[in-house]
N, CA and C of each residue as an Amber inpcrd file, in Angstrom:
protein
   264
  56.2500000 246.6190000  62.8960000  57.1670000 245.4980000  62.7780000
  57.4810000 244.9000000  64.1440000  57.6310000 245.7480000  65.1570000
  57.9420000 245.2520000  66.4960000  56.8380000 244.3350000  67.0230000
  55.5670000 244.6850000  66.7500000  54.4480000 243.8640000  67.1990000
  54.4530000 242.5030000  66.5000000  54.9040000 242.4840000  65.2650000
  55.0080000 241.2200000  64.5370000  56.0330000 240.2960000  65.1520000
  57.1310000 240.8430000  65.6490000  58.1570000 240.0260000  66.3150000
  57.6440000 239.4500000  67.6200000  56.8800000 240.2510000  68.3600000
  56.3130000 239.7570000  69.6220000  55.3340000 238.6220000  69.3400000
  54.4870000 238.8090000  68.3300000  53.5220000 237.7640000  67.9740000
  54.2410000 236.4990000  67.5250000  55.3070000 236.6550000  66.7480000
  56.0840000 235.4950000  66.2940000  56.7250000 234.7790000  67.4800000
  57.2670000 235.5500000  68.4180000  57.8820000 234.9430000  69.6030000
  56.8490000 234.1770000  70.4140000  55.6470000 234.7180000  70.5380000
  54.5810000 234.0270000  71.2800000  54.1950000 232.7280000  70.5840000
  54.0850000 232.7810000  69.2840000  53.7410000 231.5660000  68.5290000
  54.8210000 230.5070000  68.7080000  56.0790000 230.9180000  68.6010000
  57.1810000 229.9690000  68.7810000  57.2020000 229.4130000  70.1990000
  56.9600000 230.2670000  71.1950000  56.9300000 229.8120000  72.5880000
  55.8080000 228.8060000  72.7900000  54.6130000 229.1200000  72.3140000
  53.4630000 228.2410000  72.4880000  53.6400000 226.9190000  71.7510000
  54.3920000 226.9310000  70.6690000  54.6410000 225.7070000  69.9070000
  55.7760000 224.8750000  70.5060000  56.4330000 225.3990000  71.5590000
  57.4880000 224.6400000  72.2000000  58.8770000 224.9220000  71.6830000
  59.0160000 225.9200000  70.8190000  60.3290000 226.2470000  70.2880000
  61.1000000 227.1980000  71.1970000  60.3950000 227.9850000  71.9860000
  61.0320000 228.9120000  72.9210000  60.4220000 228.6960000  74.2930000
  61.2160000 228.8690000  75.3120000  60.7010000 228.7580000  76.6640000
  61.7180000 229.2550000  77.6460000  61.3200000 229.3740000  78.8910000
  62.2330000 229.8500000  79.9280000  63.3670000 228.8550000  80.0880000
  64.5740000 229.2850000  79.7400000  65.7280000 228.4040000  79.8700000
  65.7910000 227.3180000  78.8210000  64.8480000 227.3210000  77.9080000
  64.8070000 226.2820000  76.8800000  64.8500000 226.9700000  75.5190000
  66.0450000 227.1780000  75.0060000  66.1940000 227.8760000  73.7420000
  66.5320000 226.9100000  72.6170000  65.9970000 225.7460000  72.7070000
  66.1990000 224.7610000  71.6510000  64.8380000 224.2670000  71.1870000
  64.8080000 223.7500000  70.0110000  63.5660000 223.1870000  69.4860000
  63.3310000 221.8410000  70.1610000  62.1180000 221.6260000  70.6530000
  61.8250000 220.3480000  71.2900000  61.5080000 219.3110000  70.2320000
  61.8270000 218.0910000  70.5120000  61.5360000 216.9930000  69.6080000
  60.2470000 216.3450000  70.0720000  59.1460000 216.6800000  69.4350000
  57.8420000 216.2030000  69.8740000  57.7330000 214.6880000  69.8210000
  58.4110000 214.0480000  68.8790000  58.3510000 212.5900000  68.8020000
  58.9890000 211.9770000  70.0440000  60.1710000 212.4450000  70.4210000
  60.8170000 211.9160000  71.6160000  60.0360000 212.2600000  72.8720000
  59.4710000 213.4590000  72.9490000  58.6660000 213.8390000  74.1020000
  57.4690000 212.9130000  74.2330000  56.8200000 212.6060000  73.1080000
  55.6790000 211.7100000  73.1280000  56.1160000 210.3190000  73.5690000
  57.2320000 209.8400000  73.0710000  57.7260000 208.5180000  73.4440000
  58.0340000 208.4600000  74.9340000  58.6670000 209.4950000  75.4630000
  58.9800000 209.5260000  76.8870000  57.6980000 209.5420000  77.7010000
  56.7320000 210.3600000  77.3050000  55.4660000 210.4180000  78.0220000
  54.7300000 209.0920000  77.9530000  54.7370000 208.4480000  76.7740000
  54.0890000 207.1440000  76.6490000  54.7730000 206.1050000  77.5200000
  56.0980000 206.1290000  77.5590000  56.8390000 205.1880000  78.3890000
  56.5200000 205.4020000  79.8590000  56.4720000 206.6590000  80.2830000
  56.1380000 206.9460000  81.6690000  54.7190000 206.4890000  81.9840000
  53.8100000 206.7040000  81.0430000  52.4250000 206.3010000  81.2280000
  52.3300000 204.7760000  81.3530000  53.0400000 204.0510000  80.5000000
  53.0330000 202.5940000  80.5510000  53.6100000 202.1030000  81.8700000
  54.6830000 202.7360000  82.3390000  55.2700000 202.3460000  83.6230000
  54.3050000 202.6080000  84.7710000  53.5920000 203.7300000  84.7270000
  52.5950000 204.0250000  85.7590000  51.4680000 203.0060000  85.7350000
  50.9840000 202.6830000  84.5410000  49.9220000 201.6820000  84.4020000
  50.4160000 200.3380000  84.9010000  51.6300000 199.9800000  84.5330000
  52.2090000 198.7100000  84.9600000  52.3160000 198.6410000  86.4810000
  52.7380000 199.7150000  87.1020000  52.8520000 199.7620000  88.5610000
  51.4810000 199.6270000  89.2110000  50.4830000 200.3290000  88.6710000
  49.1240000 200.2360000  89.2140000  48.5780000 198.8170000  89.0820000
  48.8240000 198.1920000  87.9390000  48.3800000 196.8140000  87.7420000
  49.0710000 195.8940000  88.7430000  50.3820000 196.0310000  88.8780000
  51.1420000 195.1760000  89.7980000  50.6480000 195.3350000  91.2290000
  50.3890000 196.5690000  91.6540000  49.8830000 196.8030000  93.0060000
  48.5380000 196.1220000  93.2140000  47.6430000 196.2680000  92.2500000
  46.3300000 195.6640000  92.3620000  46.4030000 194.1440000  92.3690000
  47.2100000 193.5810000  91.4700000  47.3310000 192.1200000  91.3700000
  47.9070000 191.5410000  92.6670000  48.9430000 192.1740000  93.2160000
  49.5180000 191.6960000  94.4920000  48.4790000 191.7370000  95.6200000
  47.7480000 192.8380000  95.6880000  46.7330000 192.9840000  96.7290000
  45.6200000 191.9490000  96.5600000  45.1760000 191.7430000  95.3370000
  44.1180000 190.7670000  95.0550000  44.5880000 189.3570000  95.4260000
  45.8100000 189.0190000  95.0530000  46.3720000 187.6970000  95.3690000
  46.4800000 187.5090000  96.8760000  46.8930000 188.5490000  97.5720000
  47.0540000 188.4870000  99.0230000  45.7100000 188.2400000  99.7170000
  44.6690000 188.9350000  99.2970000  43.3770000 188.8610000  99.9790000
  42.4810000 187.7290000  99.5030000  42.6120000 187.3200000  98.2540000
  41.7160000 186.2990000  97.6990000  42.4320000 185.0230000  97.2880000
  43.7500000 184.9980000  97.4290000  44.5770000 183.8570000  97.0440000
  44.3210000 183.4310000  95.5950000  44.0990000 184.4250000  94.7430000
  43.8770000 184.1770000  93.3180000  44.2070000 185.4530000  92.5530000
  44.5730000 185.2910000  91.3030000  44.8290000 186.4470000  90.4560000
  43.5120000 186.9330000  89.8480000  43.3640000 188.2340000  89.6570000
  42.1100000 188.7450000  89.0890000  41.9450000 188.3360000  87.6290000
  40.6970000 188.2030000  87.2190000  40.3800000 187.8600000  85.8370000
  40.6960000 189.0480000  84.9310000  40.4420000 190.2510000  85.4390000
  40.7320000 191.4710000  84.6880000  41.0700000 192.5810000  85.6720000
  41.7160000 193.6180000  85.1350000  42.1400000 194.7520000  85.9440000
  41.7340000 196.0260000  85.2150000  41.1680000 196.9800000  85.9570000
  40.8100000 198.2700000  85.3680000  41.7620000 199.3400000  85.8760000
  42.4300000 200.0110000  84.9340000  43.3570000 201.0920000  85.2500000
  43.1320000 202.2160000  84.2490000  43.0140000 203.4240000  84.7580000
  42.8410000 204.6080000  83.8900000  41.7030000 204.4250000  82.8950000
  40.5610000 203.9730000  83.3900000  39.3550000 203.8010000  82.5730000
  39.5140000 202.7900000  81.4420000  40.4350000 201.8620000  81.5920000
  40.5910000 200.7840000  80.6030000  40.6590000 199.4650000  81.3340000
  39.9660000 198.4790000  80.8060000  39.9590000 197.1450000  81.3970000
  40.9430000 196.2650000  80.6320000  41.8560000 195.6460000  81.3910000
  42.8450000 194.7450000  80.8150000  42.4800000 193.3190000  81.1920000
  42.4460000 192.4360000  80.2070000  42.1660000 191.0270000  80.4770000
  43.3710000 190.3930000  81.1800000  43.1870000 189.1820000  81.6560000
  44.2490000 188.4430000  82.3270000  45.5130000 188.3960000  81.4610000
  45.3500000 187.9960000  80.2080000  46.5040000 187.8960000  79.3020000
  47.1360000 189.2620000  79.0340000  46.2990000 190.2800000  78.8600000
  46.8310000 191.6190000  78.5920000  47.6460000 192.1480000  79.7730000
  47.0940000 192.0310000  80.9840000  47.8410000 192.6070000  82.1030000
  49.0950000 191.8160000  82.4200000  49.0940000 190.5020000  82.1870000
  50.3390000 189.7530000  82.4050000  51.3870000 190.1120000  81.3530000
  50.9710000 190.3700000  80.1210000  51.9160000 190.8410000  79.1010000
  52.5480000 192.1600000  79.5260000  51.7280000 193.0760000  80.0420000
  52.2410000 194.3720000  80.5000000  53.2130000 194.1690000  81.6530000
  52.8390000 193.3540000  82.6200000  53.7130000 193.1280000  83.7740000
  55.0220000 192.4580000  83.3620000  54.9510000 191.4740000  82.5010000
  56.1670000 190.7750000  82.0630000  57.0790000 191.6630000  81.2260000
  56.5050000 192.5580000  80.4500000  57.3030000 193.4430000  79.5890000
  57.8770000 194.6380000  80.3370000  57.3600000 194.9590000  81.5060000
  57.8130000 196.1390000  82.2310000  58.4980000 195.8020000  83.5410000
  58.6650000 194.5370000  83.8540000  59.4290000 194.0840000  85.0080000
  59.0650000 194.8330000  86.2960000  57.7760000 194.8330000  86.6280000
  57.3230000 195.5110000  87.8430000  57.2020000 194.5500000  89.0230000
  57.6310000 193.3350000  88.8390000  57.4720000 192.3260000  89.8840000
  58.5450000 192.3760000  90.9420000  59.3330000 193.4170000  90.9660000
  60.4310000 193.5120000  91.9260000  59.9130000 193.8390000  93.3020000
């Protein structure tokens, strides 16, 4: 029986229900949303950096931008920049 409790604790820990200092059940939906938001902000920052640099050196905005193995068209990257307010 004792071995069954250890196995159960390991399963719960690996599933995110138990952890060091974290004795609450994690909300995977909120964790995913936070991670997606952080990812979008990182992508937005990378796009903004590239667009500023391109404008500075070529006096024109790029036709497309590649970030994290994805190519964003002119309209797509401006939508991302406008929605994430990275122009500060």
